[in-house]
Structures are given as structure tokens and as C-alpha cells.
mmCIF file of the N, C-alpha and C atoms, coordinates in Angstrom:
data_MODEL
# 
_entry.id   MODEL 
# 
loop_
_atom_site.group_PDB 
_atom_site.id 
_atom_site.type_symbol 
_atom_site.label_atom_id 
_atom_site.label_alt_id 
_atom_site.label_comp_id 
_atom_site.label_asym_id 
_atom_site.label_entity_id 
_atom_site.label_seq_id 
_atom_site.pdbx_PDB_ins_code 
_atom_site.Cartn_x 
_atom_site.Cartn_y 
_atom_site.Cartn_z 
_atom_site.occupancy 
_atom_site.B_iso_or_equiv 
_atom_site.pdbx_formal_charge 
_atom_site.auth_seq_id 
_atom_site.auth_comp_id 
_atom_site.auth_asym_id 
_atom_site.auth_atom_id 
_atom_site.pdbx_PDB_model_num 
ATOM 1   N N  . UNK A 1 1  ? 119.355 45.689  150.162 1.00 0.00 ? 1  UNK A N  1 
ATOM 2   C CA . UNK A 1 1  ? 119.793 46.937  149.587 1.00 0.00 ? 1  UNK A CA 1 
ATOM 3   C C  . UNK A 1 1  ? 118.734 47.542  148.679 1.00 0.00 ? 1  UNK A C  1 
ATOM 4   N N  . UNK A 1 2  ? 117.891 46.706  148.080 1.00 0.00 ? 2  UNK A N  1 
ATOM 5   C CA . UNK A 1 2  ? 116.844 47.209  147.203 1.00 0.00 ? 2  UNK A CA 1 
ATOM 6   C C  . UNK A 1 2  ? 115.739 47.926  147.972 1.00 0.00 ? 2  UNK A C  1 
ATOM 7   N N  . UNK A 1 3  ? 115.559 47.619  149.241 1.00 0.00 ? 3  UNK A N  1 
ATOM 8   C CA . UNK A 1 3  ? 114.493 48.238  150.028 1.00 0.00 ? 3  UNK A CA 1 
ATOM 9   C C  . UNK A 1 3  ? 114.966 49.498  150.758 1.00 0.00 ? 3  UNK A C  1 
ATOM 10  N N  . UNK A 1 4  ? 116.135 49.999  150.405 1.00 0.00 ? 4  UNK A N  1 
ATOM 11  C CA . UNK A 1 4  ? 116.658 51.193  151.061 1.00 0.00 ? 4  UNK A CA 1 
ATOM 12  C C  . UNK A 1 4  ? 115.798 52.413  150.762 1.00 0.00 ? 4  UNK A C  1 
ATOM 13  N N  . UNK A 1 5  ? 115.265 52.514  149.560 1.00 0.00 ? 5  UNK A N  1 
ATOM 14  C CA . UNK A 1 5  ? 114.413 53.645  149.213 1.00 0.00 ? 5  UNK A CA 1 
ATOM 15  C C  . UNK A 1 5  ? 113.103 53.599  149.983 1.00 0.00 ? 5  UNK A C  1 
ATOM 16  N N  . UNK A 1 6  ? 112.640 52.402  150.339 1.00 0.00 ? 6  UNK A N  1 
ATOM 17  C CA . UNK A 1 6  ? 111.386 52.252  151.065 1.00 0.00 ? 6  UNK A CA 1 
ATOM 18  C C  . UNK A 1 6  ? 111.488 52.854  152.468 1.00 0.00 ? 6  UNK A C  1 
ATOM 19  N N  . UNK A 1 7  ? 112.679 52.878  153.042 1.00 0.00 ? 7  UNK A N  1 
ATOM 20  C CA . UNK A 1 7  ? 112.857 53.466  154.368 1.00 0.00 ? 7  UNK A CA 1 
ATOM 21  C C  . UNK A 1 7  ? 112.684 54.982  154.323 1.00 0.00 ? 7  UNK A C  1 
ATOM 22  N N  . UNK A 1 8  ? 112.954 55.597  153.183 1.00 0.00 ? 8  UNK A N  1 
ATOM 23  C CA . UNK A 1 8  ? 112.842 57.051  153.057 1.00 0.00 ? 8  UNK A CA 1 
ATOM 24  C C  . UNK A 1 8  ? 111.435 57.495  152.672 1.00 0.00 ? 8  UNK A C  1 
ATOM 25  N N  . UNK A 1 9  ? 110.614 56.580  152.192 1.00 0.00 ? 9  UNK A N  1 
ATOM 26  C CA . UNK A 1 9  ? 109.278 56.947  151.727 1.00 0.00 ? 9  UNK A CA 1 
ATOM 27  C C  . UNK A 1 9  ? 108.389 57.403  152.884 1.00 0.00 ? 9  UNK A C  1 
ATOM 28  N N  . UNK A 1 10 ? 108.429 56.704  154.010 1.00 0.00 ? 10 UNK A N  1 
ATOM 29  C CA . UNK A 1 10 ? 107.572 57.063  155.136 1.00 0.00 ? 10 UNK A CA 1 
ATOM 30  C C  . UNK A 1 10 ? 107.891 58.464  155.686 1.00 0.00 ? 10 UNK A C  1 
ATOM 31  N N  . UNK A 1 11 ? 109.145 58.795  155.986 1.00 0.00 ? 11 UNK A N  1 
ATOM 32  C CA . UNK A 1 11 ? 109.414 60.152  156.470 1.00 0.00 ? 11 UNK A CA 1 
ATOM 33  C C  . UNK A 1 11 ? 109.077 61.242  155.435 1.00 0.00 ? 11 UNK A C  1 
ATOM 34  N N  . UNK A 1 12 ? 109.360 60.968  154.166 1.00 0.00 ? 12 UNK A N  1 
ATOM 35  C CA . UNK A 1 12 ? 109.020 61.944  153.132 1.00 0.00 ? 12 UNK A CA 1 
ATOM 36  C C  . UNK A 1 12 ? 107.509 62.117  153.003 1.00 0.00 ? 12 UNK A C  1 
ATOM 37  N N  . UNK A 1 13 ? 106.766 61.040  153.169 1.00 0.00 ? 13 UNK A N  1 
ATOM 38  C CA . UNK A 1 13 ? 105.308 61.121  153.140 1.00 0.00 ? 13 UNK A CA 1 
ATOM 39  C C  . UNK A 1 13 ? 104.770 61.927  154.314 1.00 0.00 ? 13 UNK A C  1 
ATOM 40  N N  . UNK A 1 14 ? 105.378 61.744  155.490 1.00 0.00 ? 14 UNK A N  1 
ATOM 41  C CA . UNK A 1 14 ? 104.964 62.522  156.659 1.00 0.00 ? 14 UNK A CA 1 
ATOM 42  C C  . UNK A 1 14 ? 105.246 63.996  156.445 1.00 0.00 ? 14 UNK A C  1 
ATOM 43  N N  . UNK A 1 15 ? 106.421 64.322  155.932 1.00 0.00 ? 15 UNK A N  1 
ATOM 44  C CA . UNK A 1 15 ? 106.778 65.716  155.670 1.00 0.00 ? 15 UNK A CA 1 
ATOM 45  C C  . UNK A 1 15 ? 105.835 66.332  154.649 1.00 0.00 ? 15 UNK A C  1 
ATOM 46  N N  . UNK A 1 16 ? 105.574 65.626  153.564 1.00 0.00 ? 16 UNK A N  1 
ATOM 47  C CA . UNK A 1 16 ? 104.675 66.144  152.534 1.00 0.00 ? 16 UNK A CA 1 
ATOM 48  C C  . UNK A 1 16 ? 103.262 66.330  153.090 1.00 0.00 ? 16 UNK A C  1 
ATOM 49  N N  . UNK A 1 17 ? 102.808 65.400  153.908 1.00 0.00 ? 17 UNK A N  1 
ATOM 50  C CA . UNK A 1 17 ? 101.484 65.512  154.513 1.00 0.00 ? 17 UNK A CA 1 
ATOM 51  C C  . UNK A 1 17 ? 101.379 66.712  155.441 1.00 0.00 ? 17 UNK A C  1 
ATOM 52  N N  . UNK A 1 18 ? 102.399 66.960  156.246 1.00 0.00 ? 18 UNK A N  1 
ATOM 53  C CA . UNK A 1 18 ? 102.385 68.099  157.158 1.00 0.00 ? 18 UNK A CA 1 
ATOM 54  C C  . UNK A 1 18 ? 102.407 69.423  156.380 1.00 0.00 ? 18 UNK A C  1 
ATOM 55  N N  . UNK A 1 19 ? 103.173 69.496  155.310 1.00 0.00 ? 19 UNK A N  1 
ATOM 56  C CA . UNK A 1 19 ? 103.195 70.711  154.486 1.00 0.00 ? 19 UNK A CA 1 
ATOM 57  C C  . UNK A 1 19 ? 101.831 70.959  153.846 1.00 0.00 ? 19 UNK A C  1 
ATOM 58  N N  . UNK A 1 20 ? 101.195 69.887  153.411 1.00 0.00 ? 20 UNK A N  1 
ATOM 59  C CA . UNK A 1 20 ? 99.862  70.017  152.811 1.00 0.00 ? 20 UNK A CA 1 
ATOM 60  C C  . UNK A 1 20 ? 98.843  70.482  153.839 1.00 0.00 ? 20 UNK A C  1 
ATOM 61  N N  . UNK A 1 21 ? 98.927  69.952  155.040 1.00 0.00 ? 21 UNK A N  1 
ATOM 62  C CA . UNK A 1 21 ? 98.001  70.347  156.103 1.00 0.00 ? 21 UNK A CA 1 
ATOM 63  C C  . UNK A 1 21 ? 98.201  71.821  156.458 1.00 0.00 ? 21 UNK A C  1 
ATOM 64  N N  . UNK A 1 22 ? 99.446  72.283  156.539 1.00 0.00 ? 22 UNK A N  1 
ATOM 65  C CA . UNK A 1 22 ? 99.709  73.682  156.870 1.00 0.00 ? 22 UNK A CA 1 
ATOM 66  C C  . UNK A 1 22 ? 99.150  74.619  155.797 1.00 0.00 ? 22 UNK A C  1 
ATOM 67  N N  . UNK A 1 23 ? 99.377  74.285  154.536 1.00 0.00 ? 23 UNK A N  1 
ATOM 68  C CA . UNK A 1 23 ? 98.874  75.121  153.453 1.00 0.00 ? 23 UNK A CA 1 
ATOM 69  C C  . UNK A 1 23 ? 97.359  75.146  153.390 1.00 0.00 ? 23 UNK A C  1 
ATOM 70  N N  . UNK A 1 24 ? 96.750  74.006  153.567 1.00 0.00 ? 24 UNK A N  1 
ATOM 71  C CA . UNK A 1 24 ? 95.298  73.917  153.522 1.00 0.00 ? 24 UNK A CA 1 
ATOM 72  C C  . UNK A 1 24 ? 94.669  74.650  154.703 1.00 0.00 ? 24 UNK A C  1 
ATOM 73  N N  . UNK A 1 25 ? 95.288  74.554  155.876 1.00 0.00 ? 25 UNK A N  1 
ATOM 74  C CA . UNK A 1 25 ? 94.732  75.252  157.040 1.00 0.00 ? 25 UNK A CA 1 
ATOM 75  C C  . UNK A 1 25 ? 94.817  76.762  156.850 1.00 0.00 ? 25 UNK A C  1 
ATOM 76  N N  . UNK A 1 26 ? 95.896  77.263  156.262 1.00 0.00 ? 26 UNK A N  1 
ATOM 77  C CA . UNK A 1 26 ? 95.991  78.696  155.990 1.00 0.00 ? 26 UNK A CA 1 
ATOM 78  C C  . UNK A 1 26 ? 94.905  79.141  155.018 1.00 0.00 ? 26 UNK A C  1 
ATOM 79  N N  . UNK A 1 27 ? 94.635  78.343  154.023 1.00 0.00 ? 27 UNK A N  1 
ATOM 80  C CA . UNK A 1 27 ? 93.582  78.648  153.048 1.00 0.00 ? 27 UNK A CA 1 
ATOM 81  C C  . UNK A 1 27 ? 92.235  78.789  153.739 1.00 0.00 ? 27 UNK A C  1 
ATOM 82  N N  . UNK A 1 28 ? 91.879  77.808  154.569 1.00 0.00 ? 28 UNK A N  1 
ATOM 83  C CA . UNK A 1 28 ? 90.572  77.832  155.219 1.00 0.00 ? 28 UNK A CA 1 
ATOM 84  C C  . UNK A 1 28 ? 90.468  78.932  156.264 1.00 0.00 ? 28 UNK A C  1 
ATOM 85  N N  . UNK A 1 29 ? 91.557  79.201  156.994 1.00 0.00 ? 29 UNK A N  1 
ATOM 86  C CA . UNK A 1 29 ? 91.531  80.266  157.995 1.00 0.00 ? 29 UNK A CA 1 
ATOM 87  C C  . UNK A 1 29 ? 91.310  81.607  157.311 1.00 0.00 ? 29 UNK A C  1 
ATOM 88  N N  . UNK A 1 30 ? 91.992  81.876  156.211 1.00 0.00 ? 30 UNK A N  1 
ATOM 89  C CA . UNK A 1 30 ? 91.799  83.133  155.481 1.00 0.00 ? 30 UNK A CA 1 
ATOM 90  C C  . UNK A 1 30 ? 90.378  83.229  154.935 1.00 0.00 ? 30 UNK A C  1 
ATOM 91  N N  . UNK A 1 31 ? 89.860  82.136  154.422 1.00 0.00 ? 31 UNK A N  1 
ATOM 92  C CA . UNK A 1 31 ? 88.523  82.126  153.843 1.00 0.00 ? 31 UNK A CA 1 
ATOM 93  C C  . UNK A 1 31 ? 87.469  82.399  154.908 1.00 0.00 ? 31 UNK A C  1 
ATOM 94  N N  . UNK A 1 32 ? 87.625  81.822  156.096 1.00 0.00 ? 32 UNK A N  1 
ATOM 95  C CA . UNK A 1 32 ? 86.647  82.014  157.164 1.00 0.00 ? 32 UNK A CA 1 
ATOM 96  C C  . UNK A 1 32 ? 86.789  83.405  157.776 1.00 0.00 ? 32 UNK A C  1 
ATOM 97  N N  . UNK A 1 33 ? 88.025  83.850  158.005 1.00 0.00 ? 33 UNK A N  1 
ATOM 98  C CA . UNK A 1 33 ? 88.248  85.118  158.703 1.00 0.00 ? 33 UNK A CA 1 
ATOM 99  C C  . UNK A 1 33 ? 87.884  86.324  157.840 1.00 0.00 ? 33 UNK A C  1 
ATOM 100 N N  . UNK A 1 34 ? 88.220  86.289  156.555 1.00 0.00 ? 34 UNK A N  1 
ATOM 101 C CA . UNK A 1 34 ? 88.046  87.459  155.703 1.00 0.00 ? 34 UNK A CA 1 
ATOM 102 C C  . UNK A 1 34 ? 87.006  87.279  154.604 1.00 0.00 ? 34 UNK A C  1 
ATOM 103 N N  . UNK A 1 35 ? 86.510  86.086  154.420 1.00 0.00 ? 35 UNK A N  1 
ATOM 104 C CA . UNK A 1 35 ? 85.503  85.854  153.394 1.00 0.00 ? 35 UNK A CA 1 
ATOM 105 C C  . UNK A 1 35 ? 86.077  85.724  151.998 1.00 0.00 ? 35 UNK A C  1 
ATOM 106 N N  . UNK A 1 36 ? 87.373  85.879  151.869 1.00 0.00 ? 36 UNK A N  1 
ATOM 107 C CA . UNK A 1 36 ? 88.035  85.733  150.567 1.00 0.00 ? 36 UNK A CA 1 
ATOM 108 C C  . UNK A 1 36 ? 89.478  85.329  150.821 1.00 0.00 ? 36 UNK A C  1 
ATOM 109 N N  . UNK A 1 37 ? 90.153  84.950  149.776 1.00 0.00 ? 37 UNK A N  1 
ATOM 110 C CA . UNK A 1 37 ? 91.531  84.505  149.924 1.00 0.00 ? 37 UNK A CA 1 
ATOM 111 C C  . UNK A 1 37 ? 92.474  85.688  150.068 1.00 0.00 ? 37 UNK A C  1 
ATOM 112 N N  . UNK A 1 38 ? 93.602  85.446  150.696 1.00 0.00 ? 38 UNK A N  1 
ATOM 113 C CA . UNK A 1 38 ? 94.585  86.493  150.894 1.00 0.00 ? 38 UNK A CA 1 
ATOM 114 C C  . UNK A 1 38 ? 95.278  86.801  149.578 1.00 0.00 ? 38 UNK A C  1 
ATOM 115 N N  . UNK A 1 39 ? 95.406  88.085  149.315 1.00 0.00 ? 39 UNK A N  1 
ATOM 116 C CA . UNK A 1 39 ? 96.127  88.518  148.127 1.00 0.00 ? 39 UNK A CA 1 
ATOM 117 C C  . UNK A 1 39 ? 97.623  88.398  148.397 1.00 0.00 ? 39 UNK A C  1 
ATOM 118 N N  . UNK A 1 40 ? 98.334  87.683  147.575 1.00 0.00 ? 40 UNK A N  1 
ATOM 119 C CA . UNK A 1 40 ? 99.763  87.482  147.772 1.00 0.00 ? 40 UNK A CA 1 
ATOM 120 C C  . UNK A 1 40 ? 100.505 88.769  147.440 1.00 0.00 ? 40 UNK A C  1 
ATOM 121 N N  . UNK A 1 41 ? 101.489 89.106  148.228 1.00 0.00 ? 41 UNK A N  1 
ATOM 122 C CA . UNK A 1 41 ? 102.312 90.313  148.074 1.00 0.00 ? 41 UNK A CA 1 
ATOM 123 C C  . UNK A 1 41 ? 101.449 91.571  148.129 1.00 0.00 ? 41 UNK A C  1 
ATOM 124 N N  . UNK A 1 42 ? 100.610 91.640  149.138 1.00 0.00 ? 42 UNK A N  1 
ATOM 125 C CA . UNK A 1 42 ? 99.703  92.764  149.320 1.00 0.00 ? 42 UNK A CA 1 
ATOM 126 C C  . UNK A 1 42 ? 100.395 93.807  150.200 1.00 0.00 ? 42 UNK A C  1 
ATOM 127 N N  . UNK A 1 43 ? 100.699 94.975  149.639 1.00 0.00 ? 43 UNK A N  1 
ATOM 128 C CA . UNK A 1 43 ? 101.355 96.011  150.429 1.00 0.00 ? 43 UNK A CA 1 
ATOM 129 C C  . UNK A 1 43 ? 100.373 97.137  150.747 1.00 0.00 ? 43 UNK A C  1 
ATOM 130 N N  . UNK A 1 44 ? 100.864 98.217  151.365 1.00 0.00 ? 44 UNK A N  1 
ATOM 131 C CA . UNK A 1 44 ? 99.983  99.308  151.778 1.00 0.00 ? 44 UNK A CA 1 
ATOM 132 C C  . UNK A 1 44 ? 99.277  99.956  150.595 1.00 0.00 ? 44 UNK A C  1 
ATOM 133 N N  . UNK A 1 45 ? 99.954  100.078 149.466 1.00 0.00 ? 45 UNK A N  1 
ATOM 134 C CA . UNK A 1 45 ? 99.333  100.672 148.285 1.00 0.00 ? 45 UNK A CA 1 
ATOM 135 C C  . UNK A 1 45 ? 98.151  99.829  147.819 1.00 0.00 ? 45 UNK A C  1 
ATOM 136 N N  . UNK A 1 46 ? 98.337  98.512  147.771 1.00 0.00 ? 46 UNK A N  1 
ATOM 137 C CA . UNK A 1 46 ? 97.250  97.625  147.355 1.00 0.00 ? 46 UNK A CA 1 
ATOM 138 C C  . UNK A 1 46 ? 96.063  97.721  148.309 1.00 0.00 ? 46 UNK A C  1 
ATOM 139 N N  . UNK A 1 47 ? 96.353  97.790  149.612 1.00 0.00 ? 47 UNK A N  1 
ATOM 140 C CA . UNK A 1 47 ? 95.281  97.894  150.600 1.00 0.00 ? 47 UNK A CA 1 
ATOM 141 C C  . UNK A 1 47 ? 94.525  99.207  150.423 1.00 0.00 ? 47 UNK A C  1 
ATOM 142 N N  . UNK A 1 48 ? 95.259  100.298 150.223 1.00 0.00 ? 48 UNK A N  1 
ATOM 143 C CA . UNK A 1 48 ? 94.586  101.591 150.049 1.00 0.00 ? 48 UNK A CA 1 
ATOM 144 C C  . UNK A 1 48 ? 93.766  101.613 148.756 1.00 0.00 ? 48 UNK A C  1 
ATOM 145 N N  . UNK A 1 49 ? 94.247  100.973 147.704 1.00 0.00 ? 49 UNK A N  1 
ATOM 146 C CA . UNK A 1 49 ? 93.480  100.916 146.460 1.00 0.00 ? 49 UNK A CA 1 
ATOM 147 C C  . UNK A 1 49 ? 92.220  100.061 146.616 1.00 0.00 ? 49 UNK A C  1 
ATOM 148 N N  . UNK A 1 50 ? 92.294  98.982  147.392 1.00 0.00 ? 50 UNK A N  1 
ATOM 149 C CA . UNK A 1 50 ? 91.111  98.168  147.643 1.00 0.00 ? 50 UNK A CA 1 
ATOM 150 C C  . UNK A 1 50 ? 90.068  98.969  148.418 1.00 0.00 ? 50 UNK A C  1 
ATOM 151 N N  . UNK A 1 51 ? 90.522  99.728  149.428 1.00 0.00 ? 51 UNK A N  1 
ATOM 152 C CA . UNK A 1 51 ? 89.595  100.566 150.196 1.00 0.00 ? 51 UNK A CA 1 
ATOM 153 C C  . UNK A 1 51 ? 88.968  101.634 149.307 1.00 0.00 ? 51 UNK A C  1 
ATOM 154 N N  . UNK A 1 52 ? 89.782  102.253 148.448 1.00 0.00 ? 52 UNK A N  1 
ATOM 155 C CA . UNK A 1 52 ? 89.265  103.282 147.542 1.00 0.00 ? 52 UNK A CA 1 
ATOM 156 C C  . UNK A 1 52 ? 88.231  102.694 146.590 1.00 0.00 ? 52 UNK A C  1 
ATOM 157 N N  . UNK A 1 53 ? 88.549  101.523 146.011 1.00 0.00 ? 53 UNK A N  1 
ATOM 158 C CA . UNK A 1 53 ? 87.616  100.880 145.091 1.00 0.00 ? 53 UNK A CA 1 
ATOM 159 C C  . UNK A 1 53 ? 86.300  100.536 145.785 1.00 0.00 ? 53 UNK A C  1 
ATOM 160 N N  . UNK A 1 54 ? 86.392  100.023 147.018 1.00 0.00 ? 54 UNK A N  1 
ATOM 161 C CA . UNK A 1 54 ? 85.191  99.676  147.759 1.00 0.00 ? 54 UNK A CA 1 
ATOM 162 C C  . UNK A 1 54 ? 84.351  100.925 148.031 1.00 0.00 ? 54 UNK A C  1 
ATOM 163 N N  . UNK A 1 55 ? 85.013  102.017 148.439 1.00 0.00 ? 55 UNK A N  1 
ATOM 164 C CA . UNK A 1 55 ? 84.304  103.262 148.711 1.00 0.00 ? 55 UNK A CA 1 
ATOM 165 C C  . UNK A 1 55 ? 83.639  103.800 147.451 1.00 0.00 ? 55 UNK A C  1 
ATOM 166 N N  . UNK A 1 56 ? 84.348  103.758 146.319 1.00 0.00 ? 56 UNK A N  1 
ATOM 167 C CA . UNK A 1 56 ? 83.773  104.246 145.065 1.00 0.00 ? 56 UNK A CA 1 
ATOM 168 C C  . UNK A 1 56 ? 82.586  103.402 144.617 1.00 0.00 ? 56 UNK A C  1 
ATOM 169 N N  . UNK A 1 57 ? 82.684  102.094 144.769 1.00 0.00 ? 57 UNK A N  1 
ATOM 170 C CA . UNK A 1 57 ? 81.571  101.224 144.397 1.00 0.00 ? 57 UNK A CA 1 
ATOM 171 C C  . UNK A 1 57 ? 80.350  101.476 145.274 1.00 0.00 ? 57 UNK A C  1 
ATOM 172 N N  . UNK A 1 58 ? 80.589  101.728 146.579 1.00 0.00 ? 58 UNK A N  1 
ATOM 173 C CA . UNK A 1 58 ? 79.470  102.044 147.457 1.00 0.00 ? 58 UNK A CA 1 
ATOM 174 C C  . UNK A 1 58 ? 78.822  103.367 147.066 1.00 0.00 ? 58 UNK A C  1 
ATOM 175 N N  . UNK A 1 59 ? 79.630  104.355 146.674 1.00 0.00 ? 59 UNK A N  1 
ATOM 176 C CA . UNK A 1 59 ? 79.084  105.645 146.251 1.00 0.00 ? 59 UNK A CA 1 
ATOM 177 C C  . UNK A 1 59 ? 78.266  105.504 144.970 1.00 0.00 ? 59 UNK A C  1 
ATOM 178 N N  . UNK A 1 60 ? 78.761  104.709 144.034 1.00 0.00 ? 60 UNK A N  1 
ATOM 179 C CA . UNK A 1 60 ? 78.033  104.494 142.782 1.00 0.00 ? 60 UNK A CA 1 
ATOM 180 C C  . UNK A 1 60 ? 76.716  103.773 143.056 1.00 0.00 ? 60 UNK A C  1 
ATOM 181 N N  . UNK A 1 61 ? 76.743  102.781 143.938 1.00 0.00 ? 61 UNK A N  1 
ATOM 182 C CA . UNK A 1 61 ? 75.512  102.053 144.263 1.00 0.00 ? 61 UNK A CA 1 
ATOM 183 C C  . UNK A 1 61 ? 74.503  102.976 144.942 1.00 0.00 ? 61 UNK A C  1 
ATOM 184 N N  . UNK A 1 62 ? 74.979  103.837 145.844 1.00 0.00 ? 62 UNK A N  1 
ATOM 185 C CA . UNK A 1 62 ? 74.064  104.773 146.518 1.00 0.00 ? 62 UNK A CA 1 
ATOM 186 C C  . UNK A 1 62 ? 73.483  105.770 145.517 1.00 0.00 ? 62 UNK A C  1 
ATOM 187 N N  . UNK A 1 63 ? 74.324  106.258 144.599 1.00 0.00 ? 63 UNK A N  1 
ATOM 188 C CA . UNK A 1 63 ? 73.849  107.209 143.599 1.00 0.00 ? 63 UNK A CA 1 
ATOM 189 C C  . UNK A 1 63 ? 72.828  106.536 142.676 1.00 0.00 ? 63 UNK A C  1 
ATOM 190 N N  . UNK A 1 64 ? 73.096  105.298 142.304 1.00 0.00 ? 64 UNK A N  1 
ATOM 191 C CA . UNK A 1 64 ? 72.182  104.567 141.427 1.00 0.00 ? 64 UNK A CA 1 
ATOM 192 C C  . UNK A 1 64 ? 70.836  104.347 142.112 1.00 0.00 ? 64 UNK A C  1 
ATOM 193 N N  . UNK A 1 65 ? 70.864  103.971 143.390 1.00 0.00 ? 65 UNK A N  1 
ATOM 194 C CA . UNK A 1 65 ? 69.599  103.730 144.091 1.00 0.00 ? 65 UNK A CA 1 
ATOM 195 C C  . UNK A 1 65 ? 68.825  105.028 144.274 1.00 0.00 ? 65 UNK A C  1 
ATOM 196 N N  . UNK A 1 66 ? 69.523  106.133 144.544 1.00 0.00 ? 66 UNK A N  1 
ATOM 197 C CA . UNK A 1 66 ? 68.813  107.406 144.690 1.00 0.00 ? 66 UNK A CA 1 
ATOM 198 C C  . UNK A 1 66 ? 68.243  107.864 143.345 1.00 0.00 ? 66 UNK A C  1 
ATOM 199 N N  . UNK A 1 67 ? 68.949  107.577 142.254 1.00 0.00 ? 67 UNK A N  1 
ATOM 200 C CA . UNK A 1 67 ? 68.428  107.926 140.933 1.00 0.00 ? 67 UNK A CA 1 
ATOM 201 C C  . UNK A 1 67 ? 67.189  107.106 140.613 1.00 0.00 ? 67 UNK A C  1 
ATOM 202 N N  . UNK A 1 68 ? 67.190  105.833 141.004 1.00 0.00 ? 68 UNK A N  1 
ATOM 203 C CA . UNK A 1 68 ? 66.035  104.975 140.751 1.00 0.00 ? 68 UNK A CA 1 
ATOM 204 C C  . UNK A 1 68 ? 64.835  105.458 141.556 1.00 0.00 ? 68 UNK A C  1 
ATOM 205 N N  . UNK A 1 69 ? 65.063  105.882 142.796 1.00 0.00 ? 69 UNK A N  1 
ATOM 206 C CA . UNK A 1 69 ? 63.967  106.401 143.616 1.00 0.00 ? 69 UNK A CA 1 
ATOM 207 C C  . UNK A 1 69 ? 63.410  107.669 142.974 1.00 0.00 ? 69 UNK A C  1 
ATOM 208 N N  . UNK A 1 70 ? 64.309  108.539 142.486 1.00 0.00 ? 70 UNK A N  1 
ATOM 209 C CA . UNK A 1 70 ? 63.865  109.763 141.812 1.00 0.00 ? 70 UNK A CA 1 
ATOM 210 C C  . UNK A 1 70 ? 63.066  109.472 140.565 1.00 0.00 ? 70 UNK A C  1 
ATOM 211 N N  . UNK A 1 71 ? 63.477  108.470 139.799 1.00 0.00 ? 71 UNK A N  1 
ATOM 212 C CA . UNK A 1 71 ? 62.738  108.111 138.584 1.00 0.00 ? 71 UNK A CA 1 
ATOM 213 C C  . UNK A 1 71 ? 61.362  107.562 138.914 1.00 0.00 ? 71 UNK A C  1 
ATOM 214 N N  . UNK A 1 72 ? 61.286  106.765 139.968 1.00 0.00 ? 72 UNK A N  1 
ATOM 215 C CA . UNK A 1 72 ? 59.995  106.210 140.373 1.00 0.00 ? 72 UNK A CA 1 
ATOM 216 C C  . UNK A 1 72 ? 59.062  107.334 140.810 1.00 0.00 ? 72 UNK A C  1 
ATOM 217 N N  . UNK A 1 73 ? 59.602  108.310 141.536 1.00 0.00 ? 73 UNK A N  1 
ATOM 218 C CA . UNK A 1 73 ? 58.780  109.442 141.960 1.00 0.00 ? 73 UNK A CA 1 
ATOM 219 C C  . UNK A 1 73 ? 58.321  110.256 140.756 1.00 0.00 ? 73 UNK A C  1 
ATOM 220 N N  . UNK A 1 74 ? 59.207  110.438 139.771 1.00 0.00 ? 74 UNK A N  1 
ATOM 221 C CA . UNK A 1 74 ? 58.816  111.177 138.569 1.00 0.00 ? 74 UNK A CA 1 
ATOM 222 C C  . UNK A 1 74 ? 57.736  110.450 137.791 1.00 0.00 ? 74 UNK A C  1 
ATOM 223 N N  . UNK A 1 75 ? 57.828  109.124 137.724 1.00 0.00 ? 75 UNK A N  1 
ATOM 224 C CA . UNK A 1 75 ? 56.795  108.353 137.036 1.00 0.00 ? 75 UNK A CA 1 
ATOM 225 C C  . UNK A 1 75 ? 55.450  108.523 137.734 1.00 0.00 ? 75 UNK A C  1 
ATOM 226 N N  . UNK A 1 76 ? 55.478  108.587 139.062 1.00 0.00 ? 76 UNK A N  1 
ATOM 227 C CA . UNK A 1 76 ? 54.246  108.789 139.825 1.00 0.00 ? 76 UNK A CA 1 
ATOM 228 C C  . UNK A 1 76 ? 53.648  110.153 139.556 1.00 0.00 ? 76 UNK A C  1 
ATOM 229 N N  . UNK A 1 77 ? 54.468  111.163 139.377 1.00 0.00 ? 77 UNK A N  1 
ATOM 230 C CA . UNK A 1 77 ? 53.995  112.517 139.109 1.00 0.00 ? 77 UNK A CA 1 
ATOM 231 C C  . UNK A 1 77 ? 53.358  112.582 137.732 1.00 0.00 ? 77 UNK A C  1 
ATOM 232 N N  . UNK A 1 78 ? 53.994  112.000 136.740 1.00 0.00 ? 78 UNK A N  1 
ATOM 233 C CA . UNK A 1 78 ? 53.496  112.114 135.357 1.00 0.00 ? 78 UNK A CA 1 
ATOM 234 C C  . UNK A 1 78 ? 52.342  111.163 135.057 1.00 0.00 ? 78 UNK A C  1 
ATOM 235 N N  . UNK A 1 79 ? 52.170  110.128 135.863 1.00 0.00 ? 79 UNK A N  1 
ATOM 236 C CA . UNK A 1 79 ? 51.073  109.186 135.620 1.00 0.00 ? 79 UNK A CA 1 
ATOM 237 C C  . UNK A 1 79 ? 49.751  109.665 136.220 1.00 0.00 ? 79 UNK A C  1 
ATOM 238 N N  . UNK A 1 80 ? 49.755  110.714 137.002 1.00 0.00 ? 80 UNK A N  1 
ATOM 239 C CA . UNK A 1 80 ? 48.523  111.198 137.643 1.00 0.00 ? 80 UNK A CA 1 
ATOM 240 C C  . UNK A 1 80 ? 47.563  111.783 136.670 1.00 0.00 ? 80 UNK A C  1 
# 
């Protein structure tokens, strides 16, 4: 009667192991497919805000690089 709990340990260990494998596989699949982890509870508004933020950051980077090119050209003009 004392070893009754031991009979339940193996099935519970199998269940816990399978749940861990499923969670870990989802983590790695998201990381490989998208390069980052999935945002939990991500709806259309969140997706549109991520796209907007990405677009704005790209615009700022392009503006910054064009400003740097302009400054380099101005330095060349004034150093002559």
C-alpha cells in the first residue's frame, strides 16, 4: 500500500515531459521562423503598431544617413 504513489509517478512524469517538449518546441519554432518570440495576445492593433513602428524607424534611419552624407559633403566643400 505504501508503493501506491510510485505507480502514479511514471505516468505523471510522462505527461509532464510531453508538456515540456510541446512548449519548448513552440519556443524554438517561433524563434527560427520569425527571429523573435511570439508576442502573447497579439491582435490586429498590435500588429499594425509594430508595422508602423518599424516603418518609422526605417524612415528615421534613412533620414539620419542622408543627413550624414550631406554633412560629409559640406565638410568637403568648406575644407577646400
